[in-house]
N, C-alpha and C positions, 0 to 999 in steps of 0.2 A: 673283465670290461666293466666290472660294476655290477650297478644294480639289475636284477631280471624281475619281471612282471608278468604275471597272467592277468589278461583282459577278457572279460565275459561278452559275449554278442547275444544278446536278446533280440531275436525275430519276431515281428508283428504283421502278422497276417502272409507269413511266407508259406507256399505249399509243403507239402510232405516230401515232395521229391526233390524241391529245391532245397530243403533244409539238410537234407541227404549229402546232395550235390554241395552245400555250404561246408558240412563237414570235412569232406576230403579237400576243399581248399583250404581250409583253416589249419590241418595237419601240416601244411608247406612251412606254417612259422615255428613249429616244435624244433626247441633246441636254438632259437633266436632269444634275443632279450624282450622281445614282444612277443608273446605265446596267447594266441588267441585262439578261446575255445565258445563253444557255443552253449547259452544256458537257457531252463525254461523256467527261471526265476526272475520277475522281471522287477523286484525292489531294486531303487537307484542306489548305485554307489561310485566312488570316485572311479574305478575301474571297469564301468560298465559302459558298453556301446549299444546303441538300439539301431535296428535293422529293419526298416518298413518297405513294406510290398507297394511300390509307387503307382500300380495300375488297379489298385484295388481300392474302391473309394472309401469303404466301410474301415478299411487300413488307416486311411489318411484320417478321416472323421476322428477314430479313436486314439490317434497321437494326437491329435487336434485339442481334443478333450482332456487328455491327459497331461500332455508336455508341452503346451505352450502357455505363455504367460499373457495376463490381461492385454499386456500391449503387443501380442501377434509373435513376442519374440520366443524363441527356442528355449526350454528348459534343460535342455541336454544336448550334446551335439549330436546329430543322427545321419545315417546314411541311409538313401532312398534307391531301393532297386528295382528295375524294370525299364519299359520302353518310354513312361511318361518322368519328364526332367525337373524336379522341383527345385526352386533357388531361394536362396536366403541366407540370412547369417546362421552360420554352425552347421549348415545344411550340406550336405555332400551326396553324390550317386556314383551308384554303378550299375552295369549291364547286368542283364538275367538272358540265358544264362551265363552264370558266374566264371568268370576268368579269374585264376588264382592272382596272376600280378597285378591285376586290376585291383580288385578286392583287396590284396594285403598293403599293396599302396595307398591306398585311400584309407586305410586303417591305421595305417603308417603314419598319415598326416595327420589323422584327428587326433593321435596321442602326443604328437609333437604341440600342433597348433592348439588344441582345445585343454589336454591333459598336462602339460607341461613337461613330459617324459622324454629327456633327452640323455639318458645316460652314457652316449658315443661322445660327447662335449666335456670329456678330461683333457684339459690344458696340459700340453708336454706329451702325451700319452697316444702311440700310434693307435688308431682307431682297427677294430678287428674286421677283417674282410666280410666274416659272416653274417655283419650287422651291416646297417643304412651306410651309404657313402658319405663322405664330407657335402658334395653337391645336392645330394637329395636335402639333406638337411637345412643347406643354405639356401634353396628353392623355396622352401618351406616357410623361413624363417622371413626372408626377403617378401614374401608376400603377406605374411603377419604382420611384420612393423612397416607397411606402407602408412607412415604418420608422419606429423613433425618430431624432428629431433629434440631430444630433452638436452644434451649436452653432447658436446666435442670431445673427443678423444684421439691422442696420436698410439699407435701400436708401432713399437721397435725391436726386430728380431730376426735374424738372419735365416729364421727356419720358417719356411715358407706354411709347411703344416699348423704351425703355431700361431702364426700371423693369422690365419684363416680361422682357426679356432678363436683366438681372442677379439677377431671382427664379429664372428656370428655372435659369441657371448655379449659384446656389447651392444648389437643391434637389438639382441633380445631386451636390453635394458632402454631401449631408446637413443643411443647414440649415433650420431653421426662419425665415421670413422677414417682416419687416415694412418696409412702403413710407410715404415720404412724400414730397408733391409740390414743399416749400418749405421753407427752414430754420426758420420758425418753428415748423410741425407736427415737425419732427425733433426740437427741442429739448422741444417739449410731450412726444414720446415717451420721450425721453432720462429725462425726469424721473421718468415711473412705469415704466420698464423699463431692465432691464440686457441689454446685448448684447455678445456676444462680438469683436464687427467691425462698422464702420460705413464705408459707401462712399457718398460723398458728392462730389456733382455741383459745378463751381465757378460755372457761371452759372444763376443762379436769379431769378425775380421776388423784390423785397424784400430779404432778408438775401442774398448771395452765399456762396459755401461757405466763402470765406476767413475771412469773419465768423463763419458757423458754427462752424468747425473751431476758432478762436479761444476761443470760448464753451466749447465740450465739453472744450476741453484745460484750461482754468481752473476747470471745475466739478466738485468732489471726487468726483462720481458717474461722470464720464464721463471723466477725465484719465488714466487709464491705458489706454482702451480705444483699439485700434488704429483709426485714420481713416484709408480709400485716398481719395484725390481723383481723381475722372475726370474728363477735360476735353478739348476739342477743342484746347485752347491749346498749342502745345507751344515756345514762346519759353523761353529761358532765365531771362526777367525773370520769367514765369509761374512757374516753377519753384521760382526765390527764394521768390515771395510764399508758394507753398504751403507750403514749408520754416519760411518764418517763421511761418506762422500755426499751426504744430505739428503737420501730417499726416506720418504714419507712412511713406507711399508715395503719387505722383503718378505715375498712369497716362494713358496719350495715347488718346483714343478717335480710330477704331475700335479695337478692342481684342479679337485672336484668345483664344480659349478656353484654349490651352496658357500664355498670358502670365498672365491671368486665375488659374488655377488655381496657378500658381506664388508669386503673391502670396497668395492666400488660405491657402496650406499654410504661407507664411513664418509668418503671425500667427495661424493655429491649429493649433498643434503635434498636436492627436488627429487631424487631416485624414491626417497621414504614416505612421498606422497603418490607414488604410483604404485599401482598392485602388479605382483609379481603375474610374470607371462604364465 
């Protein structure tokens, strides 16, 4: 499945009884790519989550003193637990008594939105059913990326899961994404729309990716548009065919996020000015 990471949960003002309940809840995450464990070490680090008793004024005051910036923005993503609901950027809420499904879902959301930990998004690889569903990740990303689009992208692939994986990855980078399930539909879209980059599968019904790429590179509207071919074919001959078709880059699936982002940033200069999510 790729990366596996342990996240430490530091409770502030949580009663001993609730701590014991929290420990039992966190055991549910054992065996997943996100393993949550409680810690009594407060020092901040990249894999630390803070859980504050929202019903205790002293706990909130302590958190404000130590974890708020001068402009009142939180320095760390924080989950507040209790009847009192706290609102704000990088702030999340759970109920007490703790419910395993709610606590784990909120912690998972924090690791995606705030810590950029999404090992499930390996393009072209089947998602492990033991871990987060694609729909859960997509929902979190859609809420995270409700902002102005930086660029437009077209994804052409006959595999619905791969189209969705690419769409999520591109939205993280700030793209407005359109999709096509075959080459003919891709050409139709390119006649009516201008894209900053096109991601094109090789093996598709009807016109394969090589033929589509050749057409796009001969067309005055799309000849300067970067075309990145994505395929499971890794032989030197296939790469040569990709080059001869005019593609700007040829990537082999399954494809890790870091490699995908590197290529996207190469062809979309504006992305280099944007902080990684």
